[in-house]
C-alpha positions in Angstrom: 14.5 -8.8 24.8 14.2 -6.9 21.4 15.5 -3.5 20.5 14.4 -1.8 17.0 15.2 1.2 15.5 13.2 2.8 12.7 14.0 5.6 10.2 10.7 7.7 9.0 9.1 6.9 11.8 6.8 9.6 11.7 5.4 8.9 8.4 2.3 7.1 7.0 3.9 3.7 8.0 6.5 4.9 10.0 3.9 6.0 13.3 1.8 2.9 12.9 5.0 0.5 13.0 6.0 2.6 15.9 2.4 2.2 17.5 2.4 -1.7 16.9 6.5 -1.8 18.6 5.0 0.0 21.2 2.4 -2.7 22.2 4.7 -5.9 21.8 5.6 -7.3 25.1 8.8 -8.8 22.9 10.0 -5.3 22.1 12.0 -3.4 25.1 13.1 -0.2 23.3 12.1 1.6 20.1 14.4 4.0 18.6 12.7 6.2 16.6 14.5 8.6 14.2 12.7 11.4 12.2 13.5 14.9 11.5 10.3 16.0 13.7 9.5 15.9 16.6 8.3 12.4 18.4 6.7 12.4 21.9 9.2 9.9 23.9 7.9 6.9 26.3 9.1 4.1 28.6 9.6 2.3 25.3 10.3 4.9 22.8 13.4 7.1 22.3 13.2 9.8 20.0 16.0 11.0 17.3 15.4 14.2 15.5 18.2 13.4 13.1 18.8 14.1 9.5 19.4 10.3 8.3 21.4 11.7 5.6 23.6 13.4 7.8 24.0 12.5 11.5 26.1 10.6 13.5 23.9 7.3 13.7 25.7 5.6 16.5 23.0 6.4 19.1 20.1 5.2 17.0 22.0 1.7 15.8 24.6 0.7 18.5 23.0 -2.7 19.9 20.3 -2.5 18.1 18.4 -6.3 17.2 16.8 -4.8 13.6 16.5 -1.3 11.5 13.7 -0.9 10.0 14.1 1.5 7.0 11.3 3.9 6.0 13.1 7.2 5.5 14.2 8.5 2.2 15.5 5.4 -0.5 18.5 7.4 -1.2 19.1 6.7 2.5 19.3 3.4 2.6 23.0 2.8 1.6 24.3 5.0 4.8 21.8 3.3 6.9 22.4 0.1 6.6 26.5 0.6 6.3 26.3 2.2 9.6 24.3 -0.4 10.8 26.8 -3.0 10.4 29.6 -0.8 12.0 27.4 -0.4 14.7 26.4 -4.1 14.9 23.3 -4.0 13.8 23.0 -7.2 11.7 19.3 -7.2 10.6 17.0 -4.8 8.5 14.0 -4.6 7.3 13.2 -2.4 3.4 10.2 -2.0 2.0 10.1 -2.4 -1.9 6.4 -3.0 -3.7 5.4 -5.6 -5.5 6.0 -3.2 -8.5 8.9 -4.8 -9.3 7.5 -7.6 -11.0 6.2 -5.4 -13.9 3.0 -5.9 -14.8 3.2 -8.4 -18.2 0.2 -9.8 -20.3 1.9 -13.2 -19.1 2.5 -12.5 -15.3 0.5 -15.9 -13.5 -2.4 -15.0 -11.0 -0.9 -14.3 -8.3 2.7 -13.5 -8.6 4.8 -15.2 -6.2 8.7 -14.3 -4.5 9.6 -17.3 -6.4 8.3 -15.4 -9.9 11.7 -13.8 -11.6 11.6 -9.5 -11.9 10.7 -8.5 -15.1 10.0 -4.8 -14.7 10.8 -3.1 -17.9 8.8 0.4 -17.6 9.3 3.4 -17.1 7.7 3.7 -13.8 10.5 5.7 -11.7 8.7 4.7 -8.8 8.8 1.0 -9.5 12.6 1.8 -10.2 13.7 3.3 -7.5 12.2 0.2 -5.3 13.9 -2.7 -7.5 16.9 -0.3 -6.8 16.8 -0.1 -3.3 16.6 -3.9 -3.5 19.3 -4.0 -5.2 20.9 -2.0 -2.9 20.2 -4.2 0.1 21.2 -7.4 -1.5 24.6 -6.1 -1.9 24.8 -5.5 2.3 23.6 -8.5 2.5 26.5 -10.3 0.4 29.7 -8.2 1.7 28.6 -8.3 5.1 26.6 -11.3 5.9 23.8 -9.3 7.4 20.3 -10.8 7.3 17.5 -9.2 5.3 13.8 -9.0 5.1 12.3 -7.2 1.7 8.5 -6.1 1.8 7.2 -6.1 -1.2 3.3 -4.6 -0.7 0.1 -4.0 -2.9 -1.3 -0.4 -3.5 -0.9 0.7 -0.4 -3.9 2.6 0.9 -5.8 4.4 4.4 -8.2 7.0 5.4 -5.5 9.6 5.9 -4.7 9.5 2.2 -2.1 7.2 -0.1 0.8 7.5 -1.9 1.1 9.6 -4.7 1.8 7.0 -7.5 -1.0 4.8 -5.8 -3.4 7.8 -5.8 -2.8 7.6 -9.2 -3.1 4.1 -10.0 -6.4 3.7 -7.9 -7.9 6.6 -10.3 -6.5 5.0 -13.4 -7.9 2.2 -12.3 -11.0 2.9 -11.5 -11.5 5.0 -15.0 -10.3 1.8 -16.9 -12.4 0.0 -19.7 -14.3 -2.5 -20.0 -12.3 -5.0 -22.1 -9.2 -4.4 -19.5 -10.3 -5.6 -16.0 -7.4 -7.2 -14.2 -7.7 -8.3 -10.9 -6.8 -6.0 -8.0 -5.0 -5.5 -4.3 -5.4 -3.5 -2.0 -3.6 -3.7 1.3 -4.3 -0.8 4.0 -1.1 0.8 5.7 -2.0 -0.8 9.0 -1.3 -4.4 7.5 1.8 -3.3 5.7 3.0 -1.5 9.0 2.2 -4.8 11.5 4.2 -6.9 8.7 7.1 -4.6 8.9 7.2 -4.9 12.7 6.5 -8.8 12.6 9.4 -9.3 10.3 11.6 -7.3 12.1 10.6 -8.7 15.5 11.2 -12.0 14.6 14.5 -11.3 12.3 13.0 -13.1 9.2 15.3 -13.2 6.4 13.6 -13.4 2.9 11.4 -11.7 0.5 7.9 -11.1 1.5 4.7 -9.9 -0.6 2.3 -8.2 1.6 -1.2 -8.4 0.6 -4.5 -9.2 2.1 -5.6 -12.7 1.2 -7.0 -12.9 -2.4 -8.0 -10.3 -4.9 -10.6 -8.0 -6.0 -12.2 -9.5 -9.5 -13.9 -7.3 -12.4 -17.3 -7.6 -11.0 -16.9 -7.2 -7.3 -14.8 -3.6 -8.4 -17.1 -2.4 -10.7 -19.8 -2.5 -8.1 -17.4 -0.8 -5.5 -16.4 1.5 -7.4 -20.1 2.5 -8.9 -20.9 3.6 -5.2 -17.8 3.9 -3.0 -15.7 6.0 -5.9 -18.3 8.1 -7.4 -19.7 9.0 -3.5 -23.4 8.1 -5.0 -22.3 10.8 -7.9 -23.6 13.7 -5.4 -22.1 16.3 -5.6 -21.0 15.7 -9.6 -17.6 16.3 -9.7 -17.8 18.6 -13.0 -16.2 16.7 -16.2 -13.8 19.5 -16.5 -12.2 19.1 -13.4 -12.1 15.6 -13.5 -10.2 15.7 -17.3 -7.9 18.9 -15.7 -6.8 16.5 -13.4 -6.4 13.2 -15.5 -3.9 16.0 -17.6 -1.8 16.6 -14.7 -1.4 13.2 -14.1 -0.8 12.4 -17.5 3.5 11.4 -17.7 2.7 9.1 -14.7 -0.5 7.7 -15.7 1.2 6.8 -19.1 3.9 4.9 -17.2 1.3 3.2 -14.8 -0.7 1.8 -18.0 0.7 -1.4 -18.1 -0.6 -1.7 -14.0 -3.7 -1.0 -14.9 -4.2 -3.2 -18.1 -2.6 -6.5 -17.0 -2.6 -8.2 -13.4 0.0 -7.8 -11.0 -1.4 -9.5 -7.5 0.3 -11.2 -5.5 0.3 -14.6 -3.5 0.8 -13.8 0.6 1.5 -17.8 1.7 5.1 -17.2 2.7 4.5 -14.1 4.9 1.2 -16.1 6.0 3.9 -19.1 7.3 5.5 -17.0 9.7 2.5 -16.1 11.6 1.8 -12.4 10.4 -2.1 -12.1 9.5 -3.8 -9.3 7.6 -6.2 -7.3 9.5 -8.5 -6.0 6.4 -9.7 -7.3 3.3 -8.8 -5.9 -0.2 -12.8 -4.8 0.1 -12.3 -3.4 3.2 -9.1 -1.1 2.6 -10.8 0.3 -0.5 -13.9 1.1 0.6 -11.6 3.0 3.8 -9.7 4.8 1.3 -12.2 6.5 -0.6 -12.8 10.2 0.1 -14.1 11.5 3.4 -17.9 12.5 3.6 -20.8 11.5 5.1 -20.4 8.2 3.1 -17.3 7.6 5.0 -18.7 8.5 8.9 -20.5 5.5 9.5 -19.0 1.8 10.5 -17.4 0.3 7.9 -19.5 -3.1 7.6 -22.4 -0.7 7.2 -20.9 1.4 4.8 -20.1 -1.5 2.5 -23.6 -3.3 3.1 -24.8 0.1 1.9 -22.8 0.5 -1.0 -23.6 -2.8 -2.3 -27.5 -2.3 -1.8 -27.0 1.1 -3.6 -26.5 -0.9 -6.6 -30.0 -2.9 -6.3 -31.3 0.3 -5.8 -29.8 2.1 -8.7 -30.7 -0.5 -10.7 -34.5 -0.6 -9.9 -34.4 3.4 -10.3 -33.4 2.9 -13.6 -35.9 0.2 -14.4 -38.7 1.9 -13.0 -37.4 5.0 -15.2 -37.6 3.0 -18.1 -41.4 1.4 -17.4 -42.3 5.2 -17.2 -41.0 6.7 -20.4 -42.7 3.7 -22.4 -46.2 4.2 -20.6 -45.9 7.8 -21.7 -44.6 7.3 -25.1 -47.3 4.7 -25.8 -50.5 6.8 -24.2 -48.9 9.4 -26.6 -49.5 7.5 -29.8 -53.1 6.3 -28.4 
């Protein structure tokens, strides 16, 4: 049986990881650490602690693996304490952004592709630094490490700030800039983290749904999902103000909007992991909540794609009506 420690257990990924571990018969105990209260169960032992300063011995002593989801700056301390207390396997969450968005990127990127991040995006730089810290731990201690590089991660409850800005920028991109895109649901990232921890996998793994969304399908989804049927219309001035607030991050994200950085998931699939959601489902589910998002997912997707056709018919009918009125006025 397996004992797994989880830092940042109450976060967007953390509580999902806890759920999956709790439902897995191979896991006997879960040590969940965060600064907020977590309800104990037969499997879950909560630790309401500050990872940066607390004694981590009770959390890590005898654990088979630690999944680090707390602040990135705490990784060095967590890994050092893990080795000291006999926990020699770690799971670290990075990002597919560390590959860098380059004009000559292959589609898709595999784990064998070199890291070519040269941008100003602080988020990607922090994740790359995180990977470097983790690899140094392995070199110094002989520990076992799984690094996950997820695609843009979204959910119904919201997304990370960088992902929200990237999503908005991608939706507003021009027609001459249409690289393929990927969207990973937080549930699938959590299941991947739990999976590699339980199996003590040791490698770098891209985490993404199968395939990606091409420009035509993405354009349809944006038209009907992200604009929410254009009702109510968001004032143009409000949208401009929002983009101005995002301007510094937006500029750093420009390469990720302009060039492809979609990833292959073959390596993690070979371990037995499977995504539960497609790219399209993840994108639709992460749309703003309203009456539109209250129905079943398949129904919402069908309505969205049907709406594309209805809008086209409406425009055609309107054009015909105007043309007939002009023709009558001239005769």
